[in-house]
mmCIF file of the N, C-alpha and C atoms, coordinates in Angstrom:
data_MODEL
# 
_entry.id   MODEL 
# 
loop_
_atom_site.group_PDB 
_atom_site.id 
_atom_site.type_symbol 
_atom_site.label_atom_id 
_atom_site.label_alt_id 
_atom_site.label_comp_id 
_atom_site.label_asym_id 
_atom_site.label_entity_id 
_atom_site.label_seq_id 
_atom_site.pdbx_PDB_ins_code 
_atom_site.Cartn_x 
_atom_site.Cartn_y 
_atom_site.Cartn_z 
_atom_site.occupancy 
_atom_site.B_iso_or_equiv 
_atom_site.pdbx_formal_charge 
_atom_site.auth_seq_id 
_atom_site.auth_comp_id 
_atom_site.auth_asym_id 
_atom_site.auth_atom_id 
_atom_site.pdbx_PDB_model_num 
ATOM 1   N N  . MET A 1 1  ? 3.685  -9.691  15.613 1.00 0.00 ? 1  MET A N  1 
ATOM 2   C CA . MET A 1 1  ? 4.935  -9.132  15.587 1.00 0.00 ? 1  MET A CA 1 
ATOM 3   C C  . MET A 1 1  ? 5.377  -8.444  16.859 1.00 0.00 ? 1  MET A C  1 
ATOM 4   N N  . GLN A 1 2  ? 6.681  -10.135 17.133 1.00 0.00 ? 2  GLN A N  1 
ATOM 5   C CA . GLN A 1 2  ? 7.236  -8.827  18.346 1.00 0.00 ? 2  GLN A CA 1 
ATOM 6   C C  . GLN A 1 2  ? 8.708  -7.916  17.447 1.00 0.00 ? 2  GLN A C  1 
ATOM 7   N N  . PHE A 1 3  ? 9.153  -6.371  17.788 1.00 0.00 ? 3  PHE A N  1 
ATOM 8   C CA . PHE A 1 3  ? 9.530  -5.929  17.458 1.00 0.00 ? 3  PHE A CA 1 
ATOM 9   C C  . PHE A 1 3  ? 11.133 -5.829  18.377 1.00 0.00 ? 3  PHE A C  1 
ATOM 10  N N  . TYR A 1 4  ? 11.867 -6.107  18.121 1.00 0.00 ? 4  TYR A N  1 
ATOM 11  C CA . TYR A 1 4  ? 13.022 -6.383  19.072 1.00 0.00 ? 4  TYR A CA 1 
ATOM 12  C C  . TYR A 1 4  ? 13.615 -4.984  18.440 1.00 0.00 ? 4  TYR A C  1 
ATOM 13  N N  . ALA A 1 5  ? 13.991 -4.165  19.480 1.00 0.00 ? 5  ALA A N  1 
ATOM 14  C CA . ALA A 1 5  ? 15.041 -2.938  18.932 1.00 0.00 ? 5  ALA A CA 1 
ATOM 15  C C  . ALA A 1 5  ? 17.019 -3.274  19.239 1.00 0.00 ? 5  ALA A C  1 
ATOM 16  N N  . GLY A 1 6  ? 17.419 -4.535  20.315 1.00 0.00 ? 6  GLY A N  1 
ATOM 17  C CA . GLY A 1 6  ? 18.094 -4.585  20.705 1.00 0.00 ? 6  GLY A CA 1 
ATOM 18  C C  . GLY A 1 6  ? 18.516 -3.627  21.932 1.00 0.00 ? 6  GLY A C  1 
ATOM 19  N N  . TYR A 1 7  ? 17.858 -3.190  22.639 1.00 0.00 ? 7  TYR A N  1 
ATOM 20  C CA . TYR A 1 7  ? 17.561 -2.501  23.598 1.00 0.00 ? 7  TYR A CA 1 
ATOM 21  C C  . TYR A 1 7  ? 18.524 -3.199  24.593 1.00 0.00 ? 7  TYR A C  1 
ATOM 22  N N  . PHE A 1 8  ? 18.787 -4.573  24.958 1.00 0.00 ? 8  PHE A N  1 
ATOM 23  C CA . PHE A 1 8  ? 20.033 -5.261  25.328 1.00 0.00 ? 8  PHE A CA 1 
ATOM 24  C C  . PHE A 1 8  ? 20.544 -5.469  25.000 1.00 0.00 ? 8  PHE A C  1 
ATOM 25  N N  . LEU A 1 9  ? 21.612 -5.221  24.020 1.00 0.00 ? 9  LEU A N  1 
ATOM 26  C CA . LEU A 1 9  ? 22.811 -5.379  23.571 1.00 0.00 ? 9  LEU A CA 1 
ATOM 27  C C  . LEU A 1 9  ? 24.397 -4.909  24.434 1.00 0.00 ? 9  LEU A C  1 
ATOM 28  N N  . ASP A 1 10 ? 24.803 -5.815  24.708 1.00 0.00 ? 10 ASP A N  1 
ATOM 29  C CA . ASP A 1 10 ? 25.992 -4.587  25.407 1.00 0.00 ? 10 ASP A CA 1 
ATOM 30  C C  . ASP A 1 10 ? 27.092 -4.954  24.629 1.00 0.00 ? 10 ASP A C  1 
ATOM 31  N N  . GLY A 1 11 ? 27.195 -4.862  23.188 1.00 0.00 ? 11 GLY A N  1 
ATOM 32  C CA . GLY A 1 11 ? 28.907 -4.424  23.284 1.00 0.00 ? 11 GLY A CA 1 
ATOM 33  C C  . GLY A 1 11 ? 29.441 -5.658  22.988 1.00 0.00 ? 11 GLY A C  1 
ATOM 34  N N  . SER A 1 12 ? 28.745 -6.956  23.161 1.00 0.00 ? 12 SER A N  1 
ATOM 35  C CA . SER A 1 12 ? 29.059 -8.104  22.643 1.00 0.00 ? 12 SER A CA 1 
ATOM 36  C C  . SER A 1 12 ? 29.667 -8.603  21.444 1.00 0.00 ? 12 SER A C  1 
ATOM 37  N N  . HIS A 1 13 ? 30.706 -9.822  21.260 1.00 0.00 ? 13 HIS A N  1 
ATOM 38  C CA . HIS A 1 13 ? 31.122 -9.171  19.974 1.00 0.00 ? 13 HIS A CA 1 
ATOM 39  C C  . HIS A 1 13 ? 30.416 -10.599 19.425 1.00 0.00 ? 13 HIS A C  1 
ATOM 40  N N  . GLY A 1 14 ? 30.834 -10.335 17.188 1.00 0.00 ? 14 GLY A N  1 
ATOM 41  C CA . GLY A 1 14 ? 30.104 -10.598 16.710 1.00 0.00 ? 14 GLY A CA 1 
ATOM 42  C C  . GLY A 1 14 ? 31.231 -11.381 15.778 1.00 0.00 ? 14 GLY A C  1 
ATOM 43  N N  . ARG A 1 15 ? 30.094 -11.699 14.705 1.00 0.00 ? 15 ARG A N  1 
ATOM 44  C CA . ARG A 1 15 ? 31.534 -11.967 13.470 1.00 0.00 ? 15 ARG A CA 1 
ATOM 45  C C  . ARG A 1 15 ? 32.444 -10.859 12.714 1.00 0.00 ? 15 ARG A C  1 
ATOM 46  N N  . GLY A 1 16 ? 33.827 -10.998 12.724 1.00 0.00 ? 16 GLY A N  1 
ATOM 47  C CA . GLY A 1 16 ? 34.924 -10.439 12.470 1.00 0.00 ? 16 GLY A CA 1 
ATOM 48  C C  . GLY A 1 16 ? 35.117 -9.520  12.914 1.00 0.00 ? 16 GLY A C  1 
ATOM 49  N N  . ALA A 1 17 ? 34.855 -9.879  14.585 1.00 0.00 ? 17 ALA A N  1 
ATOM 50  C CA . ALA A 1 17 ? 35.067 -8.701  15.837 1.00 0.00 ? 17 ALA A CA 1 
ATOM 51  C C  . ALA A 1 17 ? 33.974 -7.305  15.582 1.00 0.00 ? 17 ALA A C  1 
ATOM 52  N N  . ARG A 1 18 ? 32.475 -7.708  15.253 1.00 0.00 ? 18 ARG A N  1 
ATOM 53  C CA . ARG A 1 18 ? 32.461 -6.032  15.643 1.00 0.00 ? 18 ARG A CA 1 
ATOM 54  C C  . ARG A 1 18 ? 31.525 -6.214  16.704 1.00 0.00 ? 18 ARG A C  1 
ATOM 55  N N  . LYS A 1 19 ? 31.429 -5.311  16.846 1.00 0.00 ? 19 LYS A N  1 
ATOM 56  C CA . LYS A 1 19 ? 30.904 -5.229  18.714 1.00 0.00 ? 19 LYS A CA 1 
ATOM 57  C C  . LYS A 1 19 ? 29.345 -4.918  18.056 1.00 0.00 ? 19 LYS A C  1 
ATOM 58  N N  . PHE A 1 20 ? 28.099 -5.233  19.194 1.00 0.00 ? 20 PHE A N  1 
ATOM 59  C CA . PHE A 1 20 ? 26.663 -4.487  18.829 1.00 0.00 ? 20 PHE A CA 1 
ATOM 60  C C  . PHE A 1 20 ? 26.802 -4.466  20.125 1.00 0.00 ? 20 PHE A C  1 
ATOM 61  N N  . GLU A 1 21 ? 26.370 -3.092  19.852 1.00 0.00 ? 21 GLU A N  1 
ATOM 62  C CA . GLU A 1 21 ? 25.908 -2.500  21.168 1.00 0.00 ? 21 GLU A CA 1 
ATOM 63  C C  . GLU A 1 21 ? 24.515 -2.228  20.714 1.00 0.00 ? 21 GLU A C  1 
ATOM 64  N N  . SER A 1 22 ? 23.819 -1.955  21.764 1.00 0.00 ? 22 SER A N  1 
ATOM 65  C CA . SER A 1 22 ? 22.243 -0.810  21.565 1.00 0.00 ? 22 SER A CA 1 
ATOM 66  C C  . SER A 1 22 ? 21.661 -0.541  21.300 1.00 0.00 ? 22 SER A C  1 
ATOM 67  N N  . PHE A 1 23 ? 20.290 -0.902  20.354 1.00 0.00 ? 23 PHE A N  1 
ATOM 68  C CA . PHE A 1 23 ? 19.861 -0.150  19.859 1.00 0.00 ? 23 PHE A CA 1 
ATOM 69  C C  . PHE A 1 23 ? 20.242 0.151   17.671 1.00 0.00 ? 23 PHE A C  1 
ATOM 70  N N  . GLU A 1 24 ? 22.241 -0.844  18.199 1.00 0.00 ? 24 GLU A N  1 
ATOM 71  C CA . GLU A 1 24 ? 22.230 -1.189  16.135 1.00 0.00 ? 24 GLU A CA 1 
ATOM 72  C C  . GLU A 1 24 ? 21.693 -2.298  15.523 1.00 0.00 ? 24 GLU A C  1 
ATOM 73  N N  . GLY A 1 25 ? 20.518 -2.108  15.238 1.00 0.00 ? 25 GLY A N  1 
ATOM 74  C CA . GLY A 1 25 ? 19.381 -2.775  14.483 1.00 0.00 ? 25 GLY A CA 1 
ATOM 75  C C  . GLY A 1 25 ? 18.172 -3.361  14.852 1.00 0.00 ? 25 GLY A C  1 
ATOM 76  N N  . PHE A 1 26 ? 17.810 -3.638  13.816 1.00 0.00 ? 26 PHE A N  1 
ATOM 77  C CA . PHE A 1 26 ? 16.054 -4.347  14.781 1.00 0.00 ? 26 PHE A CA 1 
ATOM 78  C C  . PHE A 1 26 ? 15.754 -5.372  13.796 1.00 0.00 ? 26 PHE A C  1 
ATOM 79  N N  . CYS A 1 27 ? 15.211 -6.332  14.725 1.00 0.00 ? 27 CYS A N  1 
ATOM 80  C CA . CYS A 1 27 ? 14.158 -7.262  14.547 1.00 0.00 ? 27 CYS A CA 1 
ATOM 81  C C  . CYS A 1 27 ? 12.693 -7.564  14.375 1.00 0.00 ? 27 CYS A C  1 
ATOM 82  N N  . MET A 1 28 ? 11.926 -7.765  13.557 1.00 0.00 ? 28 MET A N  1 
ATOM 83  C CA . MET A 1 28 ? 10.530 -8.716  12.955 1.00 0.00 ? 28 MET A CA 1 
ATOM 84  C C  . MET A 1 28 ? 10.771 -10.103 12.892 1.00 0.00 ? 28 MET A C  1 
ATOM 85  N N  . GLU A 1 29 ? 9.975  -10.145 14.085 1.00 0.00 ? 29 GLU A N  1 
ATOM 86  C CA . GLU A 1 29 ? 9.426  -11.531 14.556 1.00 0.00 ? 29 GLU A CA 1 
ATOM 87  C C  . GLU A 1 29 ? 7.778  -11.865 13.542 1.00 0.00 ? 29 GLU A C  1 
ATOM 88  N N  . THR A 1 30 ? 7.774  -12.797 13.544 1.00 0.00 ? 30 THR A N  1 
ATOM 89  C CA . THR A 1 30 ? 6.402  -12.644 13.294 1.00 0.00 ? 30 THR A CA 1 
ATOM 90  C C  . THR A 1 30 ? 5.870  -13.819 14.122 1.00 0.00 ? 30 THR A C  1 
ATOM 91  N N  . GLN A 1 31 ? 5.624  -14.138 15.123 1.00 0.00 ? 31 GLN A N  1 
ATOM 92  C CA . GLN A 1 31 ? 4.829  -15.424 16.213 1.00 0.00 ? 31 GLN A CA 1 
ATOM 93  C C  . GLN A 1 31 ? 2.983  -14.626 16.477 1.00 0.00 ? 31 GLN A C  1 
ATOM 94  N N  . TYR A 1 32 ? 2.704  -16.719 17.286 1.00 0.00 ? 32 TYR A N  1 
ATOM 95  C CA . TYR A 1 32 ? 1.430  -16.108 17.597 1.00 0.00 ? 32 TYR A CA 1 
ATOM 96  C C  . TYR A 1 32 ? 2.141  -15.446 19.394 1.00 0.00 ? 32 TYR A C  1 
ATOM 97  N N  . PHE A 1 33 ? 0.408  -15.190 19.522 1.00 0.00 ? 33 PHE A N  1 
ATOM 98  C CA . PHE A 1 33 ? 0.144  -14.189 20.969 1.00 0.00 ? 33 PHE A CA 1 
ATOM 99  C C  . PHE A 1 33 ? 1.320  -14.562 21.920 1.00 0.00 ? 33 PHE A C  1 
ATOM 100 N N  . PRO A 1 34 ? 2.663  -13.966 22.612 1.00 0.00 ? 34 PRO A N  1 
ATOM 101 C CA . PRO A 1 34 ? 3.593  -14.198 24.395 1.00 0.00 ? 34 PRO A CA 1 
ATOM 102 C C  . PRO A 1 34 ? 2.134  -15.488 24.280 1.00 0.00 ? 34 PRO A C  1 
ATOM 103 N N  . ASP A 1 35 ? 2.530  -16.286 25.667 1.00 0.00 ? 35 ASP A N  1 
ATOM 104 C CA . ASP A 1 35 ? 1.957  -17.329 25.987 1.00 0.00 ? 35 ASP A CA 1 
ATOM 105 C C  . ASP A 1 35 ? -0.080 -17.493 25.846 1.00 0.00 ? 35 ASP A C  1 
ATOM 106 N N  . SER A 1 36 ? 0.445  -17.581 24.326 1.00 0.00 ? 36 SER A N  1 
ATOM 107 C CA . SER A 1 36 ? -1.456 -17.881 24.386 1.00 0.00 ? 36 SER A CA 1 
ATOM 108 C C  . SER A 1 36 ? -1.427 -19.335 24.790 1.00 0.00 ? 36 SER A C  1 
ATOM 109 N N  . PRO A 1 37 ? -0.663 -20.810 24.737 1.00 0.00 ? 37 PRO A N  1 
ATOM 110 C CA . PRO A 1 37 ? -1.022 -21.528 25.335 1.00 0.00 ? 37 PRO A CA 1 
ATOM 111 C C  . PRO A 1 37 ? -1.226 -21.957 26.686 1.00 0.00 ? 37 PRO A C  1 
ATOM 112 N N  . ASN A 1 38 ? -1.438 -20.357 27.762 1.00 0.00 ? 38 ASN A N  1 
ATOM 113 C CA . ASN A 1 38 ? -2.235 -20.623 28.861 1.00 0.00 ? 38 ASN A CA 1 
ATOM 114 C C  . ASN A 1 38 ? -3.362 -19.734 28.480 1.00 0.00 ? 38 ASN A C  1 
ATOM 115 N N  . LYS A 1 39 ? -3.653 -18.841 27.034 1.00 0.00 ? 39 LYS A N  1 
ATOM 116 C CA . LYS A 1 39 ? -4.131 -18.075 27.346 1.00 0.00 ? 39 LYS A CA 1 
ATOM 117 C C  . LYS A 1 39 ? -5.994 -18.320 26.557 1.00 0.00 ? 39 LYS A C  1 
ATOM 118 N N  . PRO A 1 40 ? -6.198 -19.292 26.830 1.00 0.00 ? 40 PRO A N  1 
ATOM 119 C CA . PRO A 1 40 ? -7.702 -19.586 26.602 1.00 0.00 ? 40 PRO A CA 1 
ATOM 120 C C  . PRO A 1 40 ? -8.684 -18.098 24.654 1.00 0.00 ? 40 PRO A C  1 
ATOM 121 N N  . GLN A 1 41 ? -8.823 -17.301 25.759 1.00 0.00 ? 41 GLN A N  1 
ATOM 122 C CA . GLN A 1 41 ? -9.446 -15.942 24.451 1.00 0.00 ? 41 GLN A CA 1 
ATOM 123 C C  . GLN A 1 41 ? -8.431 -15.874 22.957 1.00 0.00 ? 41 GLN A C  1 
ATOM 124 N N  . PHE A 1 42 ? -6.385 -17.204 23.277 1.00 0.00 ? 42 PHE A N  1 
ATOM 125 C CA . PHE A 1 42 ? -5.936 -16.222 22.412 1.00 0.00 ? 42 PHE A CA 1 
ATOM 126 C C  . PHE A 1 42 ? -5.950 -17.130 21.285 1.00 0.00 ? 42 PHE A C  1 
ATOM 127 N N  . PRO A 1 43 ? -5.708 -16.874 19.913 1.00 0.00 ? 43 PRO A N  1 
ATOM 128 C CA . PRO A 1 43 ? -5.980 -18.251 19.088 1.00 0.00 ? 43 PRO A CA 1 
ATOM 129 C C  . PRO A 1 43 ? -4.265 -19.149 19.045 1.00 0.00 ? 43 PRO A C  1 
ATOM 130 N N  . SER A 1 44 ? -5.007 -20.820 18.821 1.00 0.00 ? 44 SER A N  1 
ATOM 131 C CA . SER A 1 44 ? -4.319 -21.458 19.658 1.00 0.00 ? 44 SER A CA 1 
ATOM 132 C C  . SER A 1 44 ? -2.933 -21.236 18.445 1.00 0.00 ? 44 SER A C  1 
ATOM 133 N N  . ALA A 1 45 ? -2.157 -21.699 19.874 1.00 0.00 ? 45 ALA A N  1 
ATOM 134 C CA . ALA A 1 45 ? -0.922 -22.272 19.196 1.00 0.00 ? 45 ALA A CA 1 
ATOM 135 C C  . ALA A 1 45 ? 0.132  -23.883 18.763 1.00 0.00 ? 45 ALA A C  1 
ATOM 136 N N  . ILE A 1 46 ? -0.602 -24.251 18.493 1.00 0.00 ? 46 ILE A N  1 
ATOM 137 C CA . ILE A 1 46 ? -0.546 -25.689 19.647 1.00 0.00 ? 46 ILE A CA 1 
ATOM 138 C C  . ILE A 1 46 ? -0.960 -25.977 17.675 1.00 0.00 ? 46 ILE A C  1 
ATOM 139 N N  . SER A 1 47 ? 0.355  -26.843 16.892 1.00 0.00 ? 47 SER A N  1 
ATOM 140 C CA . SER A 1 47 ? 0.258  -28.329 15.548 1.00 0.00 ? 47 SER A CA 1 
ATOM 141 C C  . SER A 1 47 ? 0.213  -28.843 15.701 1.00 0.00 ? 47 SER A C  1 
ATOM 142 N N  . ALA A 1 48 ? -0.312 -29.822 15.417 1.00 0.00 ? 48 ALA A N  1 
ATOM 143 C CA . ALA A 1 48 ? -1.089 -31.613 15.057 1.00 0.00 ? 48 ALA A CA 1 
ATOM 144 C C  . ALA A 1 48 ? -0.613 -32.067 13.994 1.00 0.00 ? 48 ALA A C  1 
ATOM 145 N N  . PRO A 1 49 ? -0.703 -33.542 13.864 1.00 0.00 ? 49 PRO A N  1 
ATOM 146 C CA . PRO A 1 49 ? -0.984 -34.174 12.531 1.00 0.00 ? 49 PRO A CA 1 
ATOM 147 C C  . PRO A 1 49 ? -1.893 -33.730 11.406 1.00 0.00 ? 49 PRO A C  1 
ATOM 148 N N  . ASP A 1 50 ? -2.762 -33.094 12.076 1.00 0.00 ? 50 ASP A N  1 
ATOM 149 C CA . ASP A 1 50 ? -4.124 -33.554 11.377 1.00 0.00 ? 50 ASP A CA 1 
ATOM 150 C C  . ASP A 1 50 ? -4.091 -31.683 11.211 1.00 0.00 ? 50 ASP A C  1 
ATOM 151 N N  . LYS A 1 51 ? -3.688 -31.373 12.022 1.00 0.00 ? 51 LYS A N  1 
ATOM 152 C CA . LYS A 1 51 ? -3.148 -29.255 11.931 1.00 0.00 ? 51 LYS A CA 1 
ATOM 153 C C  . LYS A 1 51 ? -1.736 -28.468 11.764 1.00 0.00 ? 51 LYS A C  1 
ATOM 154 N N  . PRO A 1 52 ? -1.263 -29.186 10.345 1.00 0.00 ? 52 PRO A N  1 
ATOM 155 C CA . PRO A 1 52 ? 0.183  -28.783 10.175 1.00 0.00 ? 52 PRO A CA 1 
ATOM 156 C C  . PRO A 1 52 ? 0.129  -27.339 10.129 1.00 0.00 ? 52 PRO A C  1 
ATOM 157 N N  . PHE A 1 53 ? 2.318  -27.156 10.868 1.00 0.00 ? 53 PHE A N  1 
ATOM 158 C CA . PHE A 1 53 ? 1.973  -25.398 10.296 1.00 0.00 ? 53 PHE A CA 1 
ATOM 159 C C  . PHE A 1 53 ? 2.313  -24.995 9.472  1.00 0.00 ? 53 PHE A C  1 
ATOM 160 N N  . ASN A 1 54 ? 1.524  -23.770 9.024  1.00 0.00 ? 54 ASN A N  1 
ATOM 161 C CA . ASN A 1 54 ? 1.975  -22.711 7.730  1.00 0.00 ? 54 ASN A CA 1 
ATOM 162 C C  . ASN A 1 54 ? 1.887  -21.673 7.354  1.00 0.00 ? 54 ASN A C  1 
ATOM 163 N N  . HIS A 1 55 ? 2.736  -20.800 7.829  1.00 0.00 ? 55 HIS A N  1 
ATOM 164 C CA . HIS A 1 55 ? 2.672  -19.290 7.604  1.00 0.00 ? 55 HIS A CA 1 
ATOM 165 C C  . HIS A 1 55 ? 3.591  -19.170 6.920  1.00 0.00 ? 55 HIS A C  1 
ATOM 166 N N  . THR A 1 56 ? 2.647  -17.646 6.349  1.00 0.00 ? 56 THR A N  1 
ATOM 167 C CA . THR A 1 56 ? 3.793  -17.055 5.157  1.00 0.00 ? 56 THR A CA 1 
ATOM 168 C C  . THR A 1 56 ? 4.086  -15.978 5.658  1.00 0.00 ? 56 THR A C  1 
ATOM 169 N N  . THR A 1 57 ? 5.026  -15.236 5.693  1.00 0.00 ? 57 THR A N  1 
ATOM 170 C CA . THR A 1 57 ? 5.396  -14.012 6.619  1.00 0.00 ? 57 THR A CA 1 
ATOM 171 C C  . THR A 1 57 ? 5.651  -13.091 4.658  1.00 0.00 ? 57 THR A C  1 
ATOM 172 N N  . VAL A 1 58 ? 5.619  -11.795 4.776  1.00 0.00 ? 58 VAL A N  1 
ATOM 173 C CA . VAL A 1 58 ? 5.935  -10.546 3.775  1.00 0.00 ? 58 VAL A CA 1 
ATOM 174 C C  . VAL A 1 58 ? 5.683  -9.890  4.277  1.00 0.00 ? 58 VAL A C  1 
ATOM 175 N N  . PHE A 1 59 ? 7.715  -9.170  4.130  1.00 0.00 ? 59 PHE A N  1 
ATOM 176 C CA . PHE A 1 59 ? 7.740  -8.139  4.703  1.00 0.00 ? 59 PHE A CA 1 
ATOM 177 C C  . PHE A 1 59 ? 8.152  -6.750  2.945  1.00 0.00 ? 59 PHE A C  1 
ATOM 178 N N  . LYS A 1 60 ? 7.362  -6.042  3.113  1.00 0.00 ? 60 LYS A N  1 
ATOM 179 C CA . LYS A 1 60 ? 7.678  -5.414  1.815  1.00 0.00 ? 60 LYS A CA 1 
ATOM 180 C C  . LYS A 1 60 ? 8.548  -3.595  2.106  1.00 0.00 ? 60 LYS A C  1 
ATOM 181 N N  . PHE A 1 61 ? 9.324  -3.328  1.926  1.00 0.00 ? 61 PHE A N  1 
ATOM 182 C CA . PHE A 1 61 ? 9.670  -2.485  2.377  1.00 0.00 ? 61 PHE A CA 1 
ATOM 183 C C  . PHE A 1 61 ? 10.121 -1.014  0.994  1.00 0.00 ? 61 PHE A C  1 
ATOM 184 N N  . SER A 1 62 ? 9.396  -0.024  0.612  1.00 0.00 ? 62 SER A N  1 
ATOM 185 C CA . SER A 1 62 ? 9.894  1.368   -0.652 1.00 0.00 ? 62 SER A CA 1 
ATOM 186 C C  . SER A 1 62 ? 10.083 2.256   0.111  1.00 0.00 ? 62 SER A C  1 
ATOM 187 N N  . THR A 1 63 ? 10.482 3.349   -0.484 1.00 0.00 ? 63 THR A N  1 
ATOM 188 C CA . THR A 1 63 ? 11.889 4.624   0.089  1.00 0.00 ? 63 THR A CA 1 
ATOM 189 C C  . THR A 1 63 ? 10.796 5.587   -1.563 1.00 0.00 ? 63 THR A C  1 
ATOM 190 N N  . GLU A 1 64 ? 10.745 6.693   -0.759 1.00 0.00 ? 64 GLU A N  1 
ATOM 191 C CA . GLU A 1 64 ? 9.894  7.647   -2.169 1.00 0.00 ? 64 GLU A CA 1 
ATOM 192 C C  . GLU A 1 64 ? 11.459 7.986   -2.176 1.00 0.00 ? 64 GLU A C  1 
ATOM 193 N N  . GLN A 1 65 ? 10.844 9.007   -3.237 1.00 0.00 ? 65 GLN A N  1 
ATOM 194 C CA . GLN A 1 65 ? 12.229 9.975   -3.477 1.00 0.00 ? 65 GLN A CA 1 
ATOM 195 C C  . GLN A 1 65 ? 11.343 11.847  -4.135 1.00 0.00 ? 65 GLN A C  1 
# 
């Protein structure tokens, strides 16, 4: 999983003229290891007709009171 914290957000305007500043959000992106096609020790990230891509990601958040 890649975690992106918005460090490089630069104040660009989004929907409704909202400015996006550094660290104003985060993103969790599931993906294969970076550069995995070039690293034989990593799992393969290549799909083929006989090997379809099918993955499920479940995020579960909770709070305690």
